[in-house]
N, C-alpha and C positions, 0 to 999 in steps of 0.2 A: 420136204414136208408138203403134203397136199393141203394148202391153206383153206380152200373152200370147204372141203369135207371136214377139216379140223374145226372150223367155225360152226358148221352145222351140228357136229357132235357136242360142241360147247353150249349151243343154244337149246337143242332139243334133247333134254335129259329124259329119264324114264317117266317122270310125272307128266311132262309135256306130251310125250308119245302116247301115254295112256289117255290123256285128255283128248288128243286129236282122234284117237281110235274110237272113243265114245261118241265124239261129234260125227264121225263118218257113219257109225252105226245108226245114230239118230236120223241123219239125212236119208240113209238107205231105207229105214223103216218108215219114215214119213212119206217117201215117194211111193213105196209099195202099198201102204195103207190108204193112201189118198188117190191112187191111180184110177179107181172106179168112180170117184165123185165127178159128176158131169154138171158143169155150170156153163151154159151157153155153147161151149165147145168141148169135145171129148178130150179128157186128160188135161184140160187147161189148169184146173186147180192144182193138180200134182206138179205140172211144169212150173207154175208160178212159185209154189212153195219150195220146190227143190232148188230152183235157180236163185231164189232169194236167200235161202240158207247157204248155198254155195258161195254166192257173192259176198255174204257177210263174213264167211271164213277167209275168203281171198283177201278182203280189204282189212281184215284184222291182223293177218300174218305180217304185213310190212311193219306195222307199229311194234309188234312183239319182237321180231327178229332184228330189225334195224336198231331199235332201242337197246336190246340186249348186247349187240355187238359194239355200237358206237360208245355206249356208256362204260364199257369194260376197259378202262384205261390201263389197268395192270396187264391185261392180256395184250393190248397194243404195244406197250413198252417192252414186254417180254419178247414178243415176236420181232420188233425192231432191233432189239439188242442182239438178236441172233443173225443179223446181217440182211434182213429183209428190208427192201426199200419201201418208202411210204406209198409210192405209186402201186407197187405190187400188193401192198396191204389193203389199200382201198379197193383195188380191183377184185381182190379175193373176198372182201366184205360183200360187194355188190353181187359177185358171182355166186356166193353161198346163198344169198337171198333168192336169186333167180332159180337156183337148183331146188331150194325148198319149195318155192311156188310151183315149179314144174312138176315136182313129185306129187304135190297136192292136186294139180291139174290132172295128172294121170289117174290118180285114185278116183277123182270125181267122174272122169270119162268112163271108168269101169263101172261105177255105181249107176250112171245114166244108161250105160249099155245093158246092164242087168235088168233095169226097170223098163226102159222105153224101146229098145231095139226089138224086144219080143212083141211089141205092139205095132210099131211103125218105124221102119228103117230110116226114112227121111227125117223123122222127128229127132232121132238120136244124132244124126249128122248135124242138124241145125243147132241142137243143144251143145254139141262138141265145139262148133265154131264160136258160139257165145261164151262157152267156158274158156276158150283160148283168149278171147278178147278180155274176159275178166282177169285172166292171168297177166296179160300185158298191162291192164289197168292197175293191178296190184303192184307190179314192178315199177310202173310210173309213179305211183303214190309213194313207194319206198324211196325212190330217188329224190323226190320233192322233200320228203321228211328228213332224209340225211342231209341235204343241202341246208335246209332250215335249221336243223339241229347244230350244224357246224357254225352257223352264223348267229343264232339267237339263243341257243341253249335248248335242252331236250324238252322241257315241259312247255315252253313257249312254242316250240316247233310242233308239239302234239296238237295244241290248240289251233295254230295256224293251218296245219295240214288238214284237220277236220273241217275247218271253215272253207279251205280251198276245194276239198273234195266235195263237200255239200253243195257249194255254189257252182262248182264245175259240173256237177251232175244235173243242174237245173238251168243251164245257160239258155236253152231254147225258150223256157218260160220267162226268164229275165229279159231276153231279147225282145220278145213280143210285148212285154209290159212297158219297156222303156221306149220302144218305137224309134230306134236310131235309124238314120239314113243309111243306104246300102254302102256308102263309102267307109263306114265304120265297122263293117262286117269282119274285117281282119282282127279286130279286138277279141272276137269270140274264138279265133284260132290261136291268138297270142296268149290268152289266158288258158291255163290247163283245163282242157275240155274233156271231162270224164264222161260226158254224155255220148261222145263218139263211140265209146267202148260198150255201150249198153243198147242192145237191140231186143231187149226182153219184151217191150211192148209190142213191137211188130211181130216177134216170134210167136208169142202166145195169143195174138189176136187172129192168127191165121192169114195175115197179109202176105201177098205174093211179092217177096223181096229177093233181090239178087245178093244173097249173103256173101258170096265169094268176092265180088267186086267191092262191096262195102268193107269187108274185112281187110282186103288189100290196101284200101285207102287208109284205114285205121292203123294198119301196121306201118305204113309209110309215115304217118303223123307221129306214131310212137317212136320210131327209130330216130327221126329228125329231132324231135323235142327232147327225147331222153339223152341223145348224144350231147346236145348243148348243155343240159343239166349236169351230165357226168363230167364234162370238161370243167365246169365251175366247181364241182365237188373235189376234183383232183387238185385244182389250184388252191382252194381253201384248205384242204387237208394238209397240203405241203407246207403251208405257212402257220398252221395251228400249233400252239404250244400244248403238249400233252402233260 
């Protein structure tokens, strides 16, 4: 049994697929209809709107997929009763979420290619890098939500995850307002820093940024932090009573 694909089919039914298709159509039409609106920079409004909508979808998917999989105890018990280990089950959970997010990433890349590559090639490449970081951010958020759900329950985890994501997306503002000494800078790496994944401001302002090097640093941060969270998820799931 291919567990990741099995979970994806269990979560993404016909109604969900139709809803996602409508969302993709709305994003594509929004990008096409606003691409000629010029506010200070060419195509800025269209970029902002498109990336904001795509970011919203990316960060909504973790709650939807993780919640649907983790709360379905009957499905978990059924799979475990067929000789599947708990480790394999939780790995399949996470992998199915990653596959779903990657599929959405590919669709968004195609949408942005249709709209922006016809205008400016470099713009499409930069947007693709940002989309990839959004995808990593989405997986990061899903892992945090799963860990919190296993420890505190699903609805509490939803609230905690939203608070962590919101505060983690504004750490630079929080840092400047608190005015901590440099020796405490490590706290802003220790706390889930979702601001690392968002280069939207620099991207749409026309700033001259080395997106590749920044993306590589973010990928390193994501792999290191996600690996630690995943280890805790496995340990907690192995001791959890279903």
